[in-house]
C-alpha positions, -999 to +999 in steps of 0.1 A: +048-733-126+031-765-136+019-771-100+007-735-098-013-740-130-031-769-112-035-751-079-030-714-074-023-718-037+010-734-046+024-700-054+023-690-017+046-719-009+074-714-034+108-702-024+110-665-013+136-657-040+111-668-067+083-648-052+105-617-055+110-625-092+085-604-111+088-625-143+082-657-123+051-643-107+039-630-140+042-664-156+024-680-127-005-656-129-008-660-166-011-698-161-035-695-132-051-661-123-065-675-090-029-676-077-031-638-074-042-639-038-011-659-029+012-634-046+034-610-025+014-579-015+036-556-036+026-575-067-011-574-057-010-536-060+010-536-092-014-524-119+011-529-147+016-565-137-021-570-138-023-555-173+005-578-184-015-607-172-047-594-189-030-595-222-028-633-219-055-642-195-084-618-189-096-639-160-071-622-137-096-593-134-119-615-113-092-617-086-081-580-085-090-558-055-119-533-059-096-503-058-078-513-090-111-521-108-125-487-097-097-470-116-112-459-149-078-455-165-069-491-156-102-504-170-097-485-203-062-499-207-075-534-199-102-531-225-077-521-251-060-555-244-092-575-243-128-562-248-140-588-223-123-569-195-152-545-193-173-573-179-153-572-147-156-535-143-178-522-114-214-517-124-212-480-119-186-477-146-206-499-170-235-475-165-214-443-168-220-427-202-186-411-205-168-442-195-188-464-218-182-439-246-144-441-241-146-479-239-166-482-271-142-460-290-114-484-281-132-517-284-168-518-297-172-554-285-169-542-249-203-526-253-218-561-248-210-556-211-224-521-208-257-512-192-286-523-215-303-489-212-273-472-228-272-497-256-309-489-262-303-451-262-307-440-299-288-407-296-260-422-275-255-452-297-256-430-329-228-409-314-208-440-307-213-453-342-200-420-356-167-426-338-165-464-342-187-480-369-185-514-352-206-502-323-236-507-345-233-544-338-237-540-301-267-517-297-300-532-284-319-557-305-346-531-311-321-506-326-303-534-345-335-542-364-347-506-369-345-495-405-344-458-397-317-462-370-295-482-393-299-457-420-290-429-397-260-449-386-248-453-422-253-416-428-233-408-397-205-432-406-204-449-440-182-477-426-213-488-406-226-506-437-203-534-427-222-539-394-258-535-405-280-564-395-281-589-424-320-589-425-319-553-436-299-561-467-331-578-481-351-546-474-356-528-507-364-494-491-334-496-468-310-504-496-323-478-519-321-451-492-286-463-482-275-459-518-277-422-513-248-424-490-226-448-509-232-467-542-212-496-527-240-506-504-256-526-532-227-550-528-241-559-493-276-565-506-289-601-508-281-618-541-318-620-549-321-582-548-289-577-569-305-599-596-339-582-594-342-561-626-368-536-613-349-530-581-315-527-597-330-503-623-342-481-594-308-484-578-287-473-608-310-445-615-301-432-580-264-441-582-251-452-616-219-467-601-241-492-583-240-512-615-207-526-603-226-548-578-255-558-600-258-594-612-238-603-643-271-607-662-282-572-654-248-558-662-256-572-697-291-556-697-290-526-721-318-507-704-301-511-670-267-500-683-282-470-701-299-459-669-266-463-650-245-442-674-272-415-676-265-410-639-228-417-640-209-422-673-181-440-655-206-468-648-197-480-683-168-497-667-191-522-651-212-530-682-209-563-700-182-565-727-207-565-755-224-533-742-190-516-738-187-521-775-222-506-782-214-473-799-247-457-790-243-464-753-207-454-753-216-422-771-241-414-743-214-418-718-188-399-737-211-369-743-214-365-705-177-372-697-150-378-723-130-398-699-157-425-701-141-435-734-114-453-714-141-478-703-153-486-738-143-517-757-109-514-775-129-518-807-144-484-801-118-465-781-101-453-813-131-443-833-128-407-845-165-398-839-163-409-803-130-392-796-143-359-811-173-361-787 
């Protein structure tokens, strides 16, 4: 096996009994995929053997015959093992919308090897993101940087926020619009934005629970906290300790939802007036 690793042709000169041993041939091909052409013919048409090699060394695909690579089911199984496998698929498969869609659903990273025109197709990519949020990372550069497309992606699949291009997390309009989908998106915004009083005030007015991701300084800002609990009384949980002991603010929250009392300071949680609210 050590010699095969150095020179794949050595496989063709080993003892016949070893060449009939599937495990031996498998080990040899994992060490040196170029040895494939020297393997017995019955192994050269063994798709499962090829997949067993792919799991350890995707380079084997470069040595497989075209009839195996033309098999869509084989390519899909190979991609499940290693996203890079799609690079070795025939070009007609990498241009085929249905095949690319199936591949992307399994391994988003495989899109890197799909036809560029498909990765630039807004409707097609949006459909892929809906099924697999990670696909957002592999669309064309134009779509990657497009505010409207990324917003549509987040609306289609809230998990896509994890894959939005970093530049957009410094875009005020994008973050505020994305907040309508999930208050947690403020946590992805640049630190500078999360510490910007005017911006955060606008954010918590839209989604009070976004206070959770504001800077500590703004979680201690009475006006910001007041705006947050006006929208969502449970936002009191993310206010500074001193403000959670502010009876006026706590009363505003409790009047909207009595359960907000659980987020108040222990100093206030037992006060009769608040409890009666």
